[in-house]
N, C-alpha and C positions, 0 to 999 in steps of 0.2 A: 725384348728387342727382336726386331725381325718379324713382329707378328702384325696384326691388323688393327690393334687398338691405337687410341688417339696418341699416346705418347710415343709409341714406335713410329707412327707415321710422321710426327713432328721431328723426331730424331734424324729421319732420312732427309727431310727439308733442311735441317740445320747443316747436316753433312754436306748437302749439295751447294748451300750458300757459302759455307766455309771453303770448300774446295774451289768454288769459283773466285774466291778472294785469294787464292793461292796457297791455302794451307793444305797439309796432309793430314787426313782424319783417320784415326784407329779407334775401332770399337772394342769395348771390353764388357762382358755380360755373363749372366748365369747360363743363359741359352740364347740362340740367335736365330731360330727359325730356319729360314732358307738363306739368311745372310751369312756373312763372314764376321768373325769376331775373335778376339782372344777370350777364351772361356775360363771362368772360375766357377765351377759347378755350385759351390756354397753361395753365390750371389743369387741364384734362382730362388724366387719365392716358392717353388714347388719342392725345393730340397727338404727331405723330412725332418732335419734338424731345425730348419728355419720354421717349418709349419708348427713344430712342437712348441718352439719359443713364442711364436706369434700367438698360438691358442692360449698359452698359460699367461701371457702378458696382457691379453685384451678380452678373453672370453671366460676362462675359468682356471683359476690357480689349482691344478689338481696333479700334476706330473712331478712336482719337486717337493721336498720335505721343507724348504725354507726359501726365502728370498735370496740368501747367499748362494744356495746351489743354483738357482735360476742365473744369478749373476755370473757365477763361475762358468756356466755354459755359454752365456752370451760373450764372455771375455775369450773363451777357448776358440769359439767360431770366429770372432772378430780377428784374433791372431792368425788363424789360417787364411782368412780372406785378405788380411794385410799383407801377408807373405806373397800372395798372388799378385796383388795390386803393384807392389814394389818391383816384382818381376816384370810386369806389364810396362811399368814406367822405364825400367832399364832396357829391356829389349827393344822398344820403340823409340827411346829417347824422348820421351814425352815432355813438352814444354808448358802444357796448359791442360789442365783437367776439367771437363764439363760434366757435372754431376746431374744426372736426369731423375728428379723426383725423390730421390733417396733421403735427401735432408728436409723434406717437407711432409711426405706421407709416411707413416710409421710402422709398416708391416715388417720391416727387416731391420731390427735393431743391431745385429752384429755388423751388417754392411755400413750403417750409418757411422758406428764407431770406427771401423776399419778405414773408411774413406777419410774421415776427419783427422785420423792420426796420420795417415800417409800424406796428406796435404801439409800438416803441421810440421811433421818431422822431415820431410824433404823440401820444405818451403816452396811447394808447388803453387803458382798461381791457379785459382779456380773460379769457375763459374757455376753457381747453383742455379739450375732451371727448374723452377717449381711449376707444376702443372696443378697439383691439388695439395690441400693441407688436412692434416689428421683431424683438426678441429671441425672440418666440414664433412667428415665421415662417421656415421652413426657407429660403425664398427669399431672405431678407435677412439671414441670419446670417453671411455671408461675404463681406464687402466686398472689392473687388478691389485696392484701394490705399490707402495711409495717408491721402490727402485724405478719402476717404469715411469711414474709420474716425474721422477727427477730426470731421467734421460730424455723425456719428451721436452721438458723445460730447458735443458741444457743444449740439445743438439737439433732441435726441429723448429727452425734451422739454427745452425750454429752461429754465434755473434763473433765475426772476425772481420776487421776492416779491410784485410786482404782477400776476402771472398767477395765476388760481385754477385748480387742476388738478381735473378731475372724472373719476372712473373708475367703471366699472359693477360691480366686484365687490371684495371685501376682499383677495384675493390680489394684485391689481394694486395696490391701495393700499399693501400691505406691500412689493411690489417697488419702488415709487417711494420709499417711506420708507428703504430701503436706500441709495437714491441721494441722500438729503438733500432729497427733494421731498415735501412735504406734500400730500395729496390727499383730496377728499371723495367718498364713494361715493353715487352716484345710480343706482339699478337701473333697468333697462328696465322698462316698464310697458305696460299696455293700457288701452283706453277701455271701462270696464265699464258705460257708459250704453247701449251697443248689445249686441246678441247675435244669433247666426245664427238665421234664421227660415225655416220651410218655406213655399214659396209657389208660384205657378203655374209659374215658370221652372225651380225645382229639384226639384219633386215626382217627376220621372221619372229622377233622377240614378241610382239604384240600377240601374234597368233598362238605361239608356244605358251604363253602365260595365260591363255584363254580369254584374251581381251578382244573385243570386236572394234571395227573402225568407229562404231557410234558411242563408244565408251569415252567418257572425259575422265581422264586419269589424274587424281591427286595422289602425288608420291610422298610417302612417308618412309625416309631412308635411315632413320635411327634404329638402335636396338629397341626391342619391345621390353622396356622396364618402366615402372611407375612414374618416375620423375620426368619422362619424355612427354606426359600428358597427352597420350595419343587419342584419348576420349574426346579432346577438343576437336581434332581433326574429324572424328566420326560425326561430331555435332555440325561442323562446317558442311560436311558432305550432306547431311540430312537436310540442313536448311537450304542448300544450293538445289536440292532436289525438289523443293516446293514448287507448285504450278507456276507461280509468278516468274520463274527464272527459266522455264522451258524453252522459250524462244532464244534466249541467249545462249543456252546449251546447244540448240539446234544450229545456230550461226556458227559455233565453234566446230562442229562436226562438219559443216559443210566447207569450212576452210580447208579441210584435208581431203576434199573430194568425196566425202560420204554423205549419206542422208539418214534422216531419222530423228527422232525426238532428243536423242542424247541421254546416256545414263551415267551417273556419277559413280566411279569406283575409287575406293581408296586402296592404294597398292602398297604393302608393306614388303620391304625387301631384305631387311637385316634380322639378326638372330633373336629368337624369343628367350631371354634370360630370366624372365619371371613368368612361369606357366600360369599361376593363379590369376595374375594380372591379365594375361592373354585370354583366359576364360571369361574374365569379366567384360573384357573389350568385345568378344564375340557375342555375349549376351546382350550388351549394350547396342552393339551395331544391329542385332536382330530386332530389337525393340524399336529402333530408329528407322528401320527399314533400309539399312545402307549395305551395299555390296562391299565387303572388305576381302581383298585377295592377299593371302600370304605367299610369297614366292621365294621363301629361303632355300627350298629344295632345288631351285633353278638359278639362283644368283649367289655369287661369291665375290671376293675381292678382285680375283683374277679370272678371266674367261678360260674354259678349257673344255675338253670332251670327257665324259665320264659314263661308263656303261652304255655307250652309244647315244647318250643324250648331251645336248649343249648346256653347259653351265655358263651363263652370261655374267658379265662383270657389273659391279654397281653403276659404273659409268654407262654402261649400254642402256640401263633403264631410264636414264634422265633423257634420252632421246625421244622416248615415247610417253613422257609425262606431259600434262598440260600445266601444272602448277605443283610447286612443292609445299607441303605443310611442314611447319616447324613450331609445334605447340609446346616445346619443352618449358617446364616450370622452374628449372634450375640447370645451369650449364656454367663451366668455367670459361668458355668462350662461345663458339657458335660455328663449328666446322661444317655441319650440314647446311646451315644457312649460307655459308660462303660457296659451297659446292653447288648449291641451287644457283647462285649468282654467276658462277663460273660456266655452268651449263646453259646460261641464258634462259633460266625459268623465273617467273614471277614467284614470290614466296608470301605465304600467309604465316605469321609468326606471332606467338605470344611474347611479350615484352618482359621477359625475366630480368632480374637486376643487372647482370652483366650486359645484356642486350642494351639496356637503357644508358648505361655508363660508357660503353665501349663501341658499340656497333651503330646504334641508331644515330649518334651525334655526327657520324661521317656523312650523313645525308642520303641513305639508301631509301628507295621507294618500295613499300611493301604493304600487304593487307594485314592490318593489325588486329590481333585477337585480344587486345586489351592487356592490362597488367595486374588484374584482379581476378581471383577465382573463389568460388565457394566449393565446399567439400559436402557431397551427399553422404547419406548414411552408409552407402557400400563403399566408401572411400573414393569414388570417382570425382573428378572436378568438373566444375561448370563455370562458364563466363557469363555475365548478364545477357539476358535475351536481346536487349538493344544493341549490344556489342556484337553479338553473333549475326544479328540481321544486317548491321552495317558491314560486316566482313563479307557476308555473302553477296550483298549488292556490289561491293568493290570488286569482288572475285568475278562475278558475272560480267561486269562492265569490261574487265580486262580481257576475259576470255572471248567475248563477243566483238571485241574492237581490235582487229589487227595492228592499226596504227599506234594505239595506245599500248598495246602489249609490246610492240618492238621498242617504243620510246622508254618504257620502264626497264626492260631487260638490258637494253643497250646503256642506258644512264648507270644502271647498277653495276654492269661488267667494268665500264671505264673506271668507275669511282673505286671498285675493288682492285682493279689492275694497278691504280696509282697508290693506294694505301696498304694492300694486303697481298702483295706479289712477292715471289722470290727475290726480285730485284729490290724491293723495300727491305726485306729480310737481311739481304747482303750489306745493305747501308747501315741498318741498325746494329748488326753483329760486328761490322768493321769497328764501330766506335766502342762497343762494349769489350771486344778483345783488347783493343789499344788501351782503354783505361785500366783494364785487369792487369795486364803486363806492366803498365807504368806504376801501378800501385804495389807491385811486388817489392821493389826497392831492396833487393839482395839477390845473391846468387842461389840458383836451384842446386840442392844437394843432390848429386847423382852417384850411382854405384854403391849404394848402401843396402 
């Protein structure tokens, strides 16, 4: 909590929406970054006892003599966490508990038990907000012993009609339905009352990142991990650099008062979390003749000055991009897609499963990278050549036609503002909170 990961960012949006509805929101976490929260250190995934339990539950059962010993450690830590949770409920007179991802993703077994028992014993209304599920993550699909398998079956997520389950996409809703658990879909949103703006701080960003006025910038703002499919963005940049598209690129360059043939640059602004994959991307881009610029040393979540150099925010980079690439192969939602829409950029996107079920049906206009990939011997993905050529043609048309460009980005912006804004989140949460409180049907037990 209080970090820059997707869950932390969504927590802040929920907090803003709930406060706009008149609720007072208190946060409880193991750590809170720069934010304020009631801290229970044992809730942190980085706590040494939590790490030990997780390692033995999902990687290698090596630090305990028996399942019983592991179980005893889980229970002991759960008891300590539960004590802290009860104190939190009492101090702040909590009427409703919102549990973020702890009942769906499995790295913290003691916290899962502690939260469940707190809700059960105090008869607290609860909303379980699920972002990811353990069965979606390779690291948690192989429990090391029957105890862990039983805990996963019973508590991920817990089956209780008084708990309202909220998921971020329809596929997750369907998966829970197979398990006999009804769930409400509340998509991730953005605050459309704000927008990125050119100012004195960011006006030199293009120059500072080594980009020339002649560069046509494709922005890849995701983390550098394999499931983001960034090689597809490299391939699009390579196709767009073919001689047949030179005139379109030159027209785009002239639109901002520059001249020249135009060079396609793929700009990466987020963290490299998979160094071997990054090495492969560099080799692949070199073979394709694509200029890939990694700017993580100059870009962060918040702008600041560091050692005499400007550190720009992610949002600053959107102002200098011509198009956003979003070639992710698998996502729980599509935050960067939505950010591109918010920044009024056209987007080239791979149609991963959740995109097809939850995002595309809203009516967005985008450059499609298809929905089928092939895997090469080096593990990199490819889309069929005809799909890539079509995507390059659509991109070139957008970039060279100011009228079409404005039409697409404005259409998408208004659509997202209607369906995926903080205002829409407020409407959805008002209903979820009301139903959850009504389903409680009994007095909350306080002072225990």
